[in-house]
C-alpha positions in Angstrom: -128.2 66.8 58.4 -124.5 68.3 57.9 -122.0 68.4 61.5 -121.8 71.7 62.9 -117.8 72.1 62.3 -116.0 71.8 64.9 -112.6 74.0 66.2 -110.5 73.5 68.8 -108.9 76.6 70.4 -107.1 77.2 74.3 -109.6 78.4 76.8 -109.3 79.3 80.8 -110.7 76.5 82.6 -108.8 77.3 85.3 -109.0 80.0 86.8 -106.3 81.5 89.4 -108.6 80.9 92.4 -109.1 76.9 91.3 -105.8 76.6 91.0 -104.4 78.4 93.6 -107.0 76.3 96.0 -105.9 73.0 94.3 -101.9 73.4 95.2 -103.2 74.7 99.0 -105.2 71.4 98.9 -103.0 69.5 97.8 -100.3 70.3 100.5 -102.7 70.4 103.4 -103.5 66.8 102.6 -100.4 65.6 102.6 -99.6 67.6 106.0 -102.6 65.3 107.6 -102.1 62.4 106.0 -98.5 62.6 107.1 -99.4 63.3 110.8 -102.2 61.5 110.8 -100.2 58.2 110.2 -97.2 59.4 112.4 -100.2 59.9 114.9 -101.4 56.2 114.6 -99.6 54.2 113.6 -95.6 55.4 114.1 -94.2 52.7 116.9 -93.5 55.8 119.9 -89.9 55.1 119.9 -89.1 56.3 116.3 -92.3 57.5 115.4 -92.4 59.3 112.0 -93.3 62.8 113.6 -92.5 64.0 117.0 -96.6 63.1 118.5 -96.5 66.5 120.2 -94.9 68.3 116.4 -97.6 65.7 114.9 -100.7 67.3 116.9 -99.6 70.7 115.6 -99.5 69.7 112.3 -102.5 67.8 112.0 -104.5 70.2 114.3 -103.2 73.5 112.3 -103.5 72.0 108.7 -107.1 70.4 109.7 -108.2 74.2 110.4 -106.4 75.4 107.1 -108.5 72.1 105.5 -111.9 73.5 106.9 -110.9 77.8 106.1 -109.7 76.5 102.1 -113.5 74.4 101.9 -115.1 77.5 102.6 -113.5 79.4 100.7 -114.3 77.1 97.7 -117.6 76.3 98.4 -118.7 80.2 98.2 -116.7 80.5 95.4 -117.6 78.1 93.3 -120.9 78.9 93.5 -120.0 82.9 93.3 -118.5 82.3 90.4 -120.0 79.7 88.7 -117.5 77.1 88.5 -119.6 74.8 90.2 -121.7 74.5 86.5 -118.0 71.7 85.8 -119.1 69.1 88.5 -123.2 68.7 87.9 -123.8 66.3 85.0 -126.2 65.4 82.7 -128.2 63.5 83.3 -129.9 62.4 80.3 -127.4 59.9 78.8 -126.1 60.0 82.4 -125.2 55.9 82.7 -123.9 55.5 79.0 -121.3 58.2 79.4 -120.6 56.6 83.2 -119.5 52.8 81.2 -117.6 54.5 78.4 -115.8 56.4 80.7 -115.7 52.9 83.1 -114.5 51.3 79.7 -111.1 54.3 78.9 -109.9 53.9 82.5 -110.1 50.2 82.8 -108.8 49.0 78.7 -108.9 52.8 76.1 -105.9 54.2 78.4 -104.4 51.0 78.0 -104.4 51.2 74.3 -103.8 54.2 73.4 -107.4 55.0 72.7 -108.1 58.9 72.2 -109.8 59.7 75.2 -113.8 59.1 75.1 -115.6 63.0 76.8 -113.8 65.6 75.4 -113.6 68.6 78.0 -116.1 71.5 77.0 -116.8 74.9 78.1 -119.8 73.7 79.8 -118.1 70.8 81.8 -114.9 70.3 82.0 -115.3 66.3 84.1 -116.4 63.5 82.5 -119.3 62.1 84.5 -116.7 59.7 87.0 -114.9 63.2 87.6 -118.6 64.6 88.9 -119.4 62.4 90.9 -116.7 61.4 92.4 -115.3 65.2 93.3 -118.7 65.8 94.2 -118.9 62.8 97.0 -115.4 64.0 97.9 -116.0 67.9 98.2 -119.3 67.8 99.2 -119.7 64.6 101.5 -117.1 63.0 103.2 -114.1 66.7 103.2 -117.2 68.3 105.2 -117.5 64.2 107.8 -114.1 64.4 108.0 -114.0 68.6 109.0 -117.0 68.3 111.8 -115.4 64.0 112.9 -112.1 66.0 113.1 -113.3 69.3 115.5 -115.5 66.7 117.2 -111.8 64.6 117.9 -110.3 67.7 119.0 -112.9 68.5 121.1 -114.6 65.9 122.7 -117.3 68.6 124.3 -118.2 68.9 120.7 -119.0 64.5 120.2 -122.3 63.3 120.8 -122.7 61.8 124.3 -124.1 59.0 123.1 -124.4 57.0 119.4 -126.7 53.6 119.2 -125.6 53.4 122.8 -121.6 53.1 122.7 -120.1 56.9 123.7 -120.2 59.6 120.9 -116.4 59.6 120.7 -116.3 56.4 119.3 -118.2 56.4 116.4 -116.6 60.2 115.7 -112.9 58.2 115.4 -113.7 55.4 113.7 -115.6 57.9 110.2 -112.8 60.3 110.6 -110.4 57.4 109.8 -112.4 55.6 107.2 -112.7 58.7 105.8 -109.3 59.5 105.8 -108.5 56.1 104.7 -111.2 56.5 101.5 -109.5 60.2 100.6 -105.6 58.6 100.9 -107.3 56.0 98.5 -108.9 58.6 95.9 -105.5 60.6 96.5 -103.3 57.8 94.9 -105.7 57.0 92.3 -105.3 61.2 91.7 -101.8 61.0 90.9 -102.0 58.5 88.8 -104.6 59.5 86.8 -103.1 62.7 85.9 -100.1 60.7 84.8 -102.3 59.7 81.8 -102.7 62.1 80.0 -101.4 64.0 76.3 -98.0 62.8 78.4 -96.8 62.4 81.7 -97.1 66.2 82.9 -99.9 67.6 80.6 -102.7 67.3 83.0 -100.3 69.4 85.5 -99.4 71.7 83.3 -103.0 72.8 82.9 -103.5 73.6 86.4 -100.5 75.5 86.6 -101.1 77.7 83.3 -105.1 77.0 83.4 -105.4 76.7 80.3 -107.0 73.6 78.6 -107.3 72.6 74.9 -111.1 72.0 73.6 -114.0 71.2 70.6 -116.4 73.8 70.2 -118.1 74.9 67.3 -116.6 76.7 64.9 -119.2 79.5 65.0 -119.5 79.6 68.6 -115.4 80.1 69.0 -116.5 83.7 69.6 -118.7 83.4 72.5 -115.0 81.5 74.5 -112.5 84.5 73.6 
């Protein structure tokens, strides 16, 4: 069977609300990271941020993160944007292996991206699984444990024979470390597009060039 002809077309894959949420979330996370590090590790005699200031920044940023998360979940479902995060399970393992090989080897050899963005799914399978875990597991947990630390009365009295606040504090810290690693990895990966700034440009303008079937290109306009 003759393959269907393809054409390249720029489409709006990152709507305005996604871009606003993305950049606001980035600022909030940096504030949370800086204030959290100062609260936990800074020398009291020479803190990164004065303790009282860091506590206020951390708490207010946590509230903003919570509000942003609620708006994200609502808009993600209402707009249909969630489809980009849900992987196609048929052939998923093979696509994950392709993408892993690209990140481990292909990037450094200058090979083309094995899974190009489409109108239906703008993320590759590794991105989809990572973003699902981050946004629908880790972020909710860091919000819940953060509120427990802010209002200790909300924490359970005991967990496995331990004071309920201690497991919440440990889990909050481990989640922060995991999210920090994701943030650093994310910063690296945005530099490996066609140019150093092409990935950033997409999240500023919202436009992405995709390959589509030529006879269906009217559906994307």
